[in-house]
N, C-alpha and C positions, 0 to 999 in steps of 0.2 A: 504493500500500500504506500501511497505517497503521503508524506507528512504535510500538515497544514499549519501555518502560523497565522494567528489571528491578532489584529490590532484593534484598538477602539474605533478607528475610523475606516480601515480598509481590511480586506481579506484577500490573501493570496491563494489562488486555486492553481496548484502546480500541475494538476492533471491536464489543464487546458493551456497553460502557459500564458494566462491572462491575469491582469490585475482588475478585480471586480469589487465594486462598492456593494455593501450589504443589501442595497435595494435592487441589485442586479445589473447596474449600469457598468459597462466596460470602461475602465479609466485609462488603461494603457496596455501596450503589448508586453511581451516577455522581457524580463530583466534578469540579471545575474546578481544574486544576493550573497553577501559575506557577513560573518559575525563581526560586530563592532562593539562588544561589551554589553552592558546592561543598563536599563533604566535611564535616569535623567542625565545622560551625558554621552553615552555611546548608545545609539539606538539598538534595539534588540537585533535588528538586521538593517543594513544600509546598502543601497544599490551601487553596483559598479556600472555607471551609465556613460554612454558616449555623449559628451557635452555638445557635439555638433548637431545632435538631433533633439531639438527642444521638446518634441512631443513626449519623449521619454521622461521628462521632468513633471508632466502635468499632474500626477497624483499629489505632488507636494506644493503646488503653487497657491491653492486657495483662490485662484482667479482664472479667467479664461486665457488660453493661449500658450501656456508653457512657461518655462524659466524657473530656476530654483527659487524657493522662498528666500529672499535676501533682504536687502536694505529696506525696501518699502514696507514689507510685511512684518518683519520680526526684529531685525537688527539694523541700526543705522550708525553712521559715524561721521564726524567732522574733525578737521584739524585746526588747532589754534597755536599761534606763535607768541613768543615772549617779546619779540621786537619786529619792527617792520622790515628789517633787513640785517645783513651781516657783512662784515669786512672779510676779505681774504685773510687767512691766517687766524681767524677767530671762530667763535661759535655762538649759537643761541639755543634756546630751549623750545620744545614743541610738545604738544599734548594731543593725543587722539581721544576724542570724547565719544565713547560708544554708548548707545542707548538701546536697551533691550525692552521690547514691548511688554506692557503690563500683563501679568499672568504667565509669562514665559521666563526661562532662565537659560543661561549658557554656562558651560563649565569654566572654572577659573583657569588661569595659566598653569596651575599646579593641581590637577584633579586628585581627588582622594583615591582613585583607582587608576592604575596605569593603562587599563583598557579603555578608559573614557577619553573623549576627544577634547584636548585642551584648546582654549582660546589662545590664538597666537597672531602676531603681526610679523610679516616678512617684508623687509625693506629693500628697495632697488635703486640706490642712489646713482646718479650719473657721475662720470669722472670728475673728481675734484671735491665732491661732497661726501661726507661720511656720517654714519649714525653710531652713537655710543650711548652708554648709560641708560639703556632701555629698562624701565621699571614698570612692572605690572602690579596692580593693587592686590591685596590679599582678598581671597574669596570669603564667602560667608557659609558656615556650615548650616545646611537646611535639610529638613526631613521631608520626604515625599512618600506617597502611599505605596509606590512600587519598590522602595528600598528599605532594607532592614537597618541600614546605617546612614548617618548623615552624609550628604554630598557637598563638596566644596564648589560653590557656584557664584556667578555674578547675576544680579538682578538690577533693574533700573538703570542707573548711570554708572559707567565705568570709565576711569581716566588712566590712560597709558602714557607715561612720561618718557621723554627721550631728549637727547642732545644732538644737534646737527652742527657739524663742523665744515668749514670751507677752507680749502687749501690756499696757501699764500699766493700761488700763481693764478688763481681763478680771476677771470676778467669780470668787471661789473656787468650785470644783466639779470634776466629772469630765468630761473631753472625750475624744474619740477622733480619731485621725489615721490615716486609711486610706492604705495604701501598696500599689501594684500592682507586683509583681515580674515582669518579662518575661524570657524566656530560651528557648534551644533546647537540648535535651539530645541528646547523641550518644555513641555508643561507638565502637569501632574499625571497626565495620562499617556502621552506619546512623545516620541522624539522624531524630529524631521531629519531628512538627509543632511549630512554635513555640507556646508556651503562656504564659499569664499567670495568676497567682493573687494573692490579696489577703491582706495582713497588717494588723492593726489595732493601732496603738500607743496605749495608754491614757496620758492626760496628766492629772495631778492638779494643778490650780491651787490654791495654798494661801493662806489668809488671812495677813495681815502678821505676826500674832503666832505663827505656826507656823514652826519652822525646818526646812528640807528636810534629810532624812537621806541621806547617801551610801549607795549600794548598788552591788553588782556591781563593787567596786573592783579585783577581779582583772582585770577587763576594761578599766576606765577609769583606774585609779590612776596609771599612768605616762604617760598620753597627754595631749596638749594639743589645743586647737582650731585652732592655727595651722598 
């Protein structure tokens, strides 16, 4: 016999190779599933899906048309800077402000189980820019109906701090620093497929005769890089 895995919102019928809603509607065609841990941080199973085919994501979108549940639905992020620019040979601070939809959570950067999918930020600086001193906040131990032990998660607002350095030889101008934020969103009943979205940090390298102006001091005013 073929095993069947049931979720609160979808049912997998492996005999037909189809993903079927409990009401009988076919949501998507065959997927390949692999174990990703348990409960509120690594879904019971998560799909190995070809991103080029957006139809394969449709069970997880919550909207028409496909595409992974991402920024608009469950997790969003913006970048804030400590100054409006930086001189070559110096640095300034930045913060990624991540917002998790109410009623949902994502795992912290240091999950309580190694099988759970950590929240992470991957940086892709152009030549001359560097990223150092990345600091993730501590998670909060929360209990959920599906777990016998507390899980280390983020809810609400999350601030990831970092320092951006500019090489001495960098010419004045506007540069961009892409950041990929990876996470898995869960509520008390179900975990969605892991997702990644991109945030772009603008970096203005100033000429030596221009003084950087502090900005967002409500966020950076009392913090240090150490």
